[in-house]
C-alpha angles and dihedrals in degrees: 000000000000115000092236090057091046090052091048091051091047091050092047090050091052093047092049092047092051091046091049090049092050092050090048090049089052088056090048093052090049090052091048093050090048091051092049091049092049092052091045096054100035140043093259113123131209109264136168087270090065092049091048090051091052092046089049093054091048091048088051091054093050092047091047091053093048093049091047091051095051094041091056094040097050099029105040118177114278092231093056 
């Protein structure tokens, strides 16, 4: 594989991973805002379950970005 093609695939993989992470982070922030609003308007209190839920959504975003990176890097589109 030519080095210019390899560099293009590497760059595309990084861009897709960052974009996937940012979309996932948007979902995480939405979940966090929802949890804050629920605790603000009800008698629900912050517990370790809330923190675990937030950590889980952030972990999901990191995992999503990593999988996206490697998927694009090792399985590039056939037309590229």
